[in-house]
C-alpha positions as CSV (number, residue, x, y, z in Angstrom):
1,M,-71.8,-3.1,26.6
2,D,-74.0,-2.4,30.5
3,I,-71.6,-4.9,33.1
4,I,-72.4,-2.7,36.5
5,G,-73.5,-5.1,38.3
6,K,-72.3,-8.5,36.5
7,E,-70.7,-11.1,37.9
8,V,-67.4,-12.1,36.8
9,L,-64.9,-15.2,37.0
10,H,-60.9,-14.7,38.5
11,K,-59.4,-17.8,38.4
12,T,-58.0,-17.3,41.8
13,L,-60.3,-14.8,44.2
14,G,-63.6,-16.7,42.6
15,V,-66.2,-15.1,42.0
16,G,-67.3,-11.1,41.8
17,T,-69.4,-8.6,40.9
18,I,-68.5,-5.6,39.0
19,I,-68.7,-2.3,41.0
20,N,-67.5,0.9,38.9
21,Q,-66.6,1.6,35.5
22,E,-64.6,4.8,35.0
23,G,-62.7,5.3,31.2
24,K,-60.7,1.4,30.9
25,T,-60.5,1.4,35.1
26,L,-62.8,-1.6,35.2
27,S,-63.5,-1.7,39.6
28,V,-64.5,-5.4,40.4
29,H,-65.6,-6.8,44.0
30,F,-64.8,-9.9,45.6
31,E,-64.9,-11.7,48.5
32,S,-61.0,-11.1,49.9
33,K,-61.2,-7.2,48.7
34,D,-61.7,-5.0,45.8
35,T,-59.1,-5.2,43.0
36,K,-58.7,-2.7,39.6
37,F,-58.8,-4.3,36.2
38,I,-57.9,-2.2,32.5
39,Y,-60.9,-2.6,30.5
40,P,-61.7,-4.3,28.3
41,D,-57.4,-6.0,27.7
42,A,-58.6,-8.2,31.3
43,F,-61.6,-10.1,29.9
44,K,-58.4,-10.8,27.6
45,Q,-56.7,-13.7,30.5
46,H,-58.3,-12.5,33.9
47,L,-61.2,-12.0,33.5
48,T,-64.7,-13.9,32.2
49,F,-68.7,-13.3,33.2
50,V,-70.2,-16.1,34.2
51,D,-73.1,-15.3,32.0
52,P,-72.5,-16.9,29.5
53,Y,-73.8,-14.6,26.7
54,V,-72.6,-11.7,27.9
55,S,-68.7,-13.3,28.2
56,T,-69.6,-14.5,24.2
57,Q,-70.4,-10.8,23.8
58,M,-67.4,-9.5,24.8
59,A,-65.5,-12.0,23.1
60,S,-67.8,-10.5,20.0
61,E,-66.3,-6.9,21.0
62,L,-63.1,-8.3,21.6
63,A,-62.2,-9.1,17.9
64,A,-64.0,-6.4,16.4
65,A,-62.0,-3.9,18.5
66,E,-59.1,-6.3,17.9
67,E,-59.8,-6.3,14.3
68,K,-60.2,-2.7,13.9
69,K,-56.8,-1.7,16.2
70,K,-55.3,-4.7,13.2
71,A,-56.5,-2.0,10.5
72,A,-55.1,1.3,11.8
73,Y,-51.8,0.2,13.2
74,T,-51.2,-1.7,9.3
75,A,-52.7,2.1,7.3
76,K,-50.1,4.2,9.4
77,I,-46.5,2.0,9.9
78,A,-43.8,3.3,7.9
79,T,-43.0,1.2,5.2
80,P,-39.0,-0.4,5.9
81,I,-36.6,0.9,3.7
82,E,-32.8,-0.6,3.8
83,V,-31.1,2.2,1.6
84,P,-28.6,0.5,-1.0
85,V,-24.6,1.5,-0.2
86,E,-25.6,3.7,-3.6
87,K,-27.8,5.8,-3.3
88,I,-25.9,6.4,0.0
89,R,-25.1,9.9,-0.7
90,K,-28.8,11.4,-1.8
91,Y,-30.0,10.2,1.7
92,K,-30.6,12.5,4.7
93,R,-30.2,12.2,7.5
94,V,-31.6,14.7,11.0
95,E,-28.6,15.2,13.7
96,K,-29.3,12.5,16.2
97,P,-31.5,10.0,14.1
98,N,-29.9,7.1,16.5
99,I,-32.6,7.2,20.1
100,A,-31.4,4.2,23.2
101,F,-33.5,2.9,25.0
102,K,-34.2,2.0,29.9
103,C,-34.4,-1.1,30.2
104,N,-35.3,-2.4,33.8
105,Y,-33.6,-5.3,34.7
106,C,-34.8,-8.3,33.9
107,D,-33.0,-11.9,34.1
108,G,-35.7,-13.6,32.1
109,G,-34.1,-16.6,30.0
110,I,-30.5,-16.1,31.4
111,K,-27.8,-18.9,31.2
112,E,-24.3,-19.0,30.7
113,N,-23.2,-16.7,27.7
114,D,-27.0,-14.2,27.4
115,I,-27.6,-11.9,29.2
116,G,-31.6,-12.2,30.1
117,F,-34.1,-10.3,28.0
118,Y,-35.5,-13.0,26.9
119,G,-38.4,-14.0,29.7
120,V,-39.7,-13.4,33.0
121,C,-37.5,-11.8,35.2
122,S,-37.0,-14.5,38.5
123,D,-39.2,-14.4,41.8
124,A,-36.6,-12.7,42.8
125,I,-35.8,-9.5,41.0
126,I,-39.0,-9.0,40.5
127,Y,-39.6,-9.1,43.6
128,N,-36.6,-5.9,43.2
129,N,-37.9,-4.3,40.6
130,I,-41.4,-3.9,42.3
131,E,-40.3,-4.0,46.2
132,V,-37.2,-2.1,46.2
133,E,-36.2,0.8,42.5
134,H,-40.3,-0.1,42.1
135,K,-40.8,0.2,38.8
136,T,-43.3,2.2,37.3
137,W,-45.2,-0.9,35.3
138,C,-43.9,-3.9,37.4
139,S,-45.4,-2.0,40.4
140,A,-48.6,-0.8,38.1
141,E,-52.2,-3.3,39.5
142,E,-52.8,-4.4,36.3
143,C,-48.9,-5.6,35.8
144,P,-49.4,-9.0,35.9
145,C,-46.0,-9.4,38.2
146,M,-47.7,-7.2,40.9
147,Q,-50.2,-9.7,40.8
148,F,-48.1,-12.7,41.3
149,M,-46.7,-10.6,44.1
150,N,-50.3,-10.3,45.3
151,G,-50.7,-13.7,45.3
152,Q,-53.5,-13.0,42.5
153,I,-51.2,-15.0,39.7
154,S,-48.9,-17.8,40.5
155,R,-46.0,-18.3,38.9
156,Q,-47.4,-20.6,36.6
157,D,-49.9,-18.4,35.7
158,L,-47.6,-15.7,35.0
159,D,-45.8,-17.8,33.0
160,D,-48.4,-19.2,31.0
161,I,-49.1,-15.0,29.9
162,L,-46.1,-14.8,28.6
163,A,-45.9,-18.6,26.6
164,N,-49.1,-18.1,25.5
165,G,-48.1,-14.8,22.9
166,D,-49.5,-12.4,25.6
167,L,-47.8,-9.4,27.0
168,V,-46.2,-9.6,31.0
169,C,-43.5,-5.9,29.7
170,Y,-41.8,-5.6,26.7
171,E,-37.8,-6.3,28.2
172,S,-39.0,-10.2,28.8
173,Q,-39.0,-10.6,24.8
174,M,-36.8,-8.1,24.0
175,L,-34.5,-10.0,23.2
176,R,-36.7,-12.5,21.6
177,E,-39.3,-9.3,19.0
178,W,-36.0,-7.2,18.6
179,K,-38.4,-4.8,19.2
180,A,-38.5,-1.9,21.5
181,M,-41.3,0.1,23.0
182,A,-41.3,3.9,23.3
183,G,-44.0,3.6,26.5
184,V,-47.2,4.7,27.7
185,V,-47.0,7.5,29.6
186,Q,-47.5,6.5,33.7
187,N,-48.5,9.5,35.6
188,G,-50.7,12.2,35.7
189,D,-53.1,13.8,33.3
190,R,-52.0,12.0,30.3
191,K,-51.0,8.7,32.5
192,G,-52.2,5.6,29.8
193,Q,-51.7,7.6,26.5
194,P,-49.3,6.5,24.2
195,M,-45.5,8.3,23.8
196,H,-44.2,9.4,21.0
197,L,-40.9,8.9,19.0
198,S,-39.3,11.2,16.9
199,G,-36.6,11.2,13.7
200,V,-35.4,7.5,14.0
201,Q,-35.5,6.8,10.3
202,S,-34.2,2.8,8.6
203,N,-30.5,2.2,9.5
204,S,-30.7,4.5,12.3
205,L,-28.3,2.6,15.8
206,C,-30.7,1.4,18.2
207,V,-29.5,0.6,22.2
208,L,-30.5,-1.0,24.9
209,T,-29.1,-0.1,27.8
210,T,-30.0,-0.9,31.2
211,R,-28.7,-1.6,35.2
212,E,-27.8,-4.0,37.6
213,P,-30.4,-4.8,40.9
214,Y,-28.0,-2.6,44.1
215,T,-26.4,0.2,41.3
216,T,-26.3,3.6,40.0
217,E,-27.2,5.3,37.7
218,E,-23.8,5.5,36.2
219,D,-23.3,1.6,36.1
220,R,-25.6,1.8,33.5
221,F,-24.7,-1.1,30.7
222,I,-25.3,-1.3,26.9
223,F,-26.8,-5.6,27.0
224,A,-27.6,-5.3,22.6
225,V,-28.0,-3.0,19.6
226,F,-29.7,-3.7,16.0
227,L,-30.0,-1.4,12.9
228,V,-33.5,0.1,12.4
229,D,-35.5,-1.4,9.4
230,Q,-38.4,-0.9,11.0
231,T,-39.9,2.8,12.6
232,Y,-43.7,3.8,13.7
233,D,-43.0,7.6,15.8
234,G,-46.3,6.9,17.5
235,D,-50.4,8.5,17.7
236,D,-52.9,8.8,19.4
237,L,-53.6,5.0,19.8
238,D,-50.5,3.4,19.9
239,E,-47.0,3.9,21.4
240,G,-44.3,4.4,18.5
241,F,-41.2,1.3,18.4
242,V,-38.3,0.3,16.4
243,S,-37.5,-2.8,15.3
244,T,-35.3,-5.4,13.0
245,Q,-35.4,-8.4,11.5
246,S,-31.9,-7.8,9.5
247,K,-28.9,-9.8,10.1
248,Y,-27.5,-6.1,11.8
249,K,-28.2,-7.2,15.5
250,I,-26.0,-8.2,18.6
251,K,-26.4,-8.8,22.0
252,L,-24.0,-9.2,24.4
253,T,-22.5,-11.4,27.6
254,T,-23.5,-10.4,30.9
255,E,-19.4,-10.8,30.5
256,Q,-19.2,-8.2,27.9
257,A,-22.1,-5.7,29.1
258,H,-19.8,-4.8,32.1
259,Q,-16.8,-3.5,29.8
260,M,-19.1,-1.3,27.8
261,P,-20.9,1.7,30.5
262,F,-24.2,4.3,28.0
263,W,-22.2,7.0,29.7
264,R,-18.8,6.6,28.0
265,Y,-21.0,7.2,25.0
266,H,-23.7,9.5,26.0
267,A,-23.2,12.6,28.0
268,N,-26.8,14.9,28.9
269,E,-26.1,18.6,27.3
270,K,-26.6,20.9,29.8
271,Q,-24.5,19.0,32.2
272,P,-22.4,16.2,31.0
273,E,-20.3,16.1,33.5
274,I,-23.1,14.1,35.4
275,A,-24.8,10.5,34.8
276,V,-28.7,11.4,34.8
277,W,-31.0,9.7,32.7
278,S,-34.5,11.5,34.6
279,S,-37.4,11.1,32.8
280,G,-38.2,8.8,29.4
281,L,-37.4,5.9,28.7
282,H,-35.5,7.3,25.2
283,R,-33.2,9.4,24.6
284,Y,-31.4,10.9,21.2
285,F,-27.5,10.9,20.3
286,N,-25.2,11.0,17.4
287,D,-24.1,8.6,14.5
288,E,-19.7,9.4,15.3
289,Q,-21.7,8.1,19.5
290,A,-23.2,5.6,17.2
291,A,-20.1,4.8,15.6
292,Q,-17.9,4.2,18.5
293,I,-20.4,1.8,20.6
294,L,-19.9,-0.2,17.1
295,R,-16.0,0.0,17.1
296,D,-16.1,-1.2,20.6
297,I,-17.6,-4.1,20.4
298,V,-15.5,-5.6,17.7
299,E,-12.3,-5.3,20.5
300,I,-15.3,-7.3,22.7
301,K,-16.1,-9.4,20.0
302,K,-12.9,-10.3,19.1
303,G,-12.1,-14.5,19.3
304,T,-16.0,-14.6,19.2
305,A,-18.3,-16.3,16.6
306,D,-19.9,-12.8,16.9
307,E,-16.8,-11.3,15.2
308,A,-17.0,-11.5,11.2
309,L,-21.0,-10.1,12.2
310,A,-19.7,-7.0,14.4
311,R,-16.7,-6.2,12.6
312,E,-20.0,-6.1,9.0
313,F,-21.7,-4.3,11.6
314,Y,-20.2,-1.5,12.0
315,E,-18.0,-0.8,8.3
316,T,-22.0,-1.1,7.1
317,F,-22.8,1.7,9.3
318,C,-20.3,4.2,8.6
319,T,-20.6,3.2,5.2
320,I,-24.7,4.5,5.6
321,T,-23.0,7.7,8.0
322,K,-20.3,8.3,5.9
323,I,-18.2,8.2,9.1
324,N,-14.5,7.6,8.2
325,S,-13.5,4.8,10.5
326,E,-10.2,6.0,10.3
327,S,-10.3,9.6,11.9
328,L,-12.9,8.0,14.5
329,S,-12.3,10.4,18.0
330,D,-13.1,8.8,21.2
331,P,-16.0,8.9,23.4
332,N,-16.3,12.0,25.0
333,G,-20.0,10.8,27.5
334,A,-20.9,11.8,31.0
335,L,-17.9,9.8,32.3
336,C,-15.5,11.2,30.1
337,Q,-15.2,14.9,31.6
């Protein structure tokens, strides 16, 4: 569609005119300011054409693109594989099949005995992630939280985006969906391109980590774990992800999570004594480190409703990986060096 010069309507900024399009970036002139949007995603929730005929054309194009994407996704996604215990001896695992994700702190949905990651962040955390820590996605123009901070949408609009099933951020729905995404490149020549995963397989452990505002990297903690039953490496169209629908998924309370520092278990190969994540949203670790994490979660969950599940999770993982739980070593991460 040739949309340069077309008038669009934004619920907060009013009527504007499309003045430029470069790839997926759309520039719109409003009376108050010029604003950039992601094309064509902006027409899913932020913009509508003033001309009804053009609006109908755009709706048809969006529907066709969505069907094409779903078809490609269905064709390429890895089929979930549950490995029966009796076939474990024939099951080969790569050297570091388990994965940990670096997540922005999210207090969405936080309540007593809960960690959050179940809704849009509070205003205070949105401010921190954008103005204080300058988190990449949070600070992007196309991020709904940034649009809220800029006054383009209201808090109700922001909450409605998530309630309607649209994306605010990965973290806001992480413990709803039990799904962790590889993300997209945010800077440089590859900006906007999907990131891939490598070597993750069914029955690997996924570890979700974060750190609270005004803390250091050494304070990064584990807030949830799950046994992967679906994995997709990613390609040129879609980013990689891991997810689960199995019963083996455990989230920690805030108090419990503070007892699970990530760097107790993990260390960088070149500088093992330094707790630094550096670039990237994910990293890989071996089965022994994964088992150590699950073993300590069992201890933390003693006397709680999750105790039996935590123990079964740990024992099942040790069976799958052929780890002897009786001779499992102590953690030797950066905090133990």
